[in-house]
C-alpha positions, 0 to 999 in steps of 0.5 A: 521549639521548632515549628512542624515542617509542613507537608506540601499538599499533593499536586494534582495531575495536570491536563498536560500530563494526562495528555502525555500519558495518554499519547504514551498509551497510543503509541504503545497500542500502535506498536503492539497492533504493528508487532501483532500484524507482523506475526500474523503475516509472517505465518501467512507468508510462510504458508503457515510453516513459520519456515522464514525461508519458505517457497512454493515447490517448484517456484523457488525463482519466485522467491529468490529473484530479489537475492539474485538481483541484489547479488547482480547489483552488488556486482555492477550488473542488473541481469539474473541467471536465467538457466533452467528458469525461463518461465520466470518472465525473462526479458532477454537483451543481448542474451541476459536475462532481466526481470521488469520488477523493481530494484528496491526489494533487492537494495533492501537485501544488501545487508543479508547478501553482505553477511551472508555471501551469495548463498544467503537465504532469500528470507522472502516470507520475512521481507513481506512481513516487514512490508506489511508491518510498515504499512500498518505503522503508516496507516495507524499512526497517520490515523492517531495524528488525525485524530489528535487534530480533531480531538485534542483533549485526551479525556475525550479521546480515550475511548474513540482512539482505543476502539477506532484504532483496533477497528482500523487495524483490522479492516487494513490489515488482516481483513484487506487485500494484504491477506492475499498478497502475503505469499512468497512470490516476487510479484507479491513483494514488489507491490507490498513495498511499493504500498508500504513505502508510499504510505510511509510518503503519505504519512509524512506529507500530512506531517509536513502539511501541518508543520511545514518541516523540510525534514518531513518533505525529504522523507517524502521524497526518499520514501516515494523514490523507494516506492516507485523503484519497487513498483512504477505505478506509485511514480504517478502518486509522486507527481500528484504530491509534488504538485500538491506541495508546490500548490500549497507553497504558492498559496502560503505566500500571503502568510510567509514567503515560501523558500527556494529550497521548499519549492525545490523539494516539491519539484524533487518530489514530483521528478525524481521517483519517476525519473529514478524508475525510468532510469532503472528501466533505461539500463535494464531495456535501453527503452523507457518501458518493456520490450515485449518482443524480447519477453521470454513467454511472449508465445508461451502465454499467448501475449502475441495474440493478446497484442493483436487482439488489441491492435498491437496494444498490451497497455493503453487507455482502452483497457480503463473501462474494463478494468474499472468494472471488474476491479469494482464489481461486487460478484467476484466471490461465491459460497459453496458447501464444500472446502474451500467455502469460498471461491472466486467467480472470475477465473476465465476470460468468459467470467470477465466483464469486457467493456468496448473497445476491449473484446472477449479474450482481450485481457489476460486473466487470473483469479480475481477478487475485486476490491469491492469484495476484498475490501468492502468496509474501507470502500464504502467509507472512502466513497461516503466520506469523500462525497460528504466532504466534496458536498460540504456536509463534513466539514474539514479545516482548511489544511486537513481539507487540503491534505486529504484531497491531496493524499486522496488524488495521489493514491488514486493516481497509484491505480493508473498503471493497473487500469491501463494494463491488459491483465485482470488479477487479484494481486493488482488490487494491491495498487488501490490499497492506498486509496481506500487506506487513506480514505478509511483513516480519515473517515474513522477519525471523523466518526470517532469525533462525531459518535464518541459522545455516544459511547455505546452506539459507537462501540457497537458500530466499531464492533460490527466494523471489526467483525466484518474485518474478521469475516473478510479475513476468514474469507481471503485465508480460503484463497491463500494456500496456493 
């Protein structure tokens, strides 16, 4: 008689299996939010038409500039056609038109030009949506990594992770300045690619801080270079990241000897993005800057008068106080009882707050929505959280504190180009996006850890944040049809 075969009892799911399963869910949720953002911003960047080659009537060159520059680059040149397009901010050098806009958006169009030839569609709304999708991936992925370090146990992380990730995606996505930037214009696209690649660089810098993998540092260098070659403002961020990496490696010497290659990576990060962006300017203008006397609209836009009012300067430290006050002021929006329900209050020189030594009429003005009005919640989170970290009320681990402060300073450095400019306009608020994005990521992660035990209170708080973000989206939606 044979003995019955013993059936082993079911093996209970291990904590490790639970962690892996929830991390997979977090990844799926992240990509779902990125996809939803892509669809939303594609709709916005087509001016709600779903025409992937949409451009504003009479402003076609605004949407096709990077295509034209890509065609020229593939032909070994950097100039673009200007017959009939002199309004497009040409700098005339040797009777050729050069734009001051970067080359990264044009490089990204090489596959489209290669496939479709010189008559390939510009697809500017698609590229704008892609830049915003990359931005959303970078901030959500960074948030999830920070939160996993703070709450390693998956079972304790379920609700805080899902609820807070959704709130973060809303306040840094549709409830942010990205909604105002989602327009098929070359100015907006240049800023969006700068922001996207800078945040990819910062995401991988944080990875490098936690793992010291050379591959992560290489990604940081490449992404930072692409960012600076879209808009040079972020070259200052790369310098801060590079110096920060060098300082961290120097502090590491007590535990392990940093290799020469890693120091080389830190040096490349500090230097390569800025040198590359400057090299492009040299190839275009033969100087490491902008030759305003060769600007096609120098007289039409009264830049000559603006220069004279500012003692010959169109950039400089004299503009920093005026720009800071206006980009941070809380009164740039006004409610009214007709459509659009919300309008900008800062539209002319008379409505700008001028701070000495800048006089009235000393800055070029376009309609402005300040950072404080466009991204109220991220601004508050960043300011409060940073203050609490600096005074020691919020304690961060050594590596996390180093990472946060380096990223925050690097992101703040990105605003330097806007702060020294003689112009006040909503699109330049995009330069401030990285600093409040980094602040919001870390602040919400620590809020999730601190309040995650109080599920009801935490959920109500995040729901309130989400509602504010949706209200902000509705307000900014009023101003995206022109």
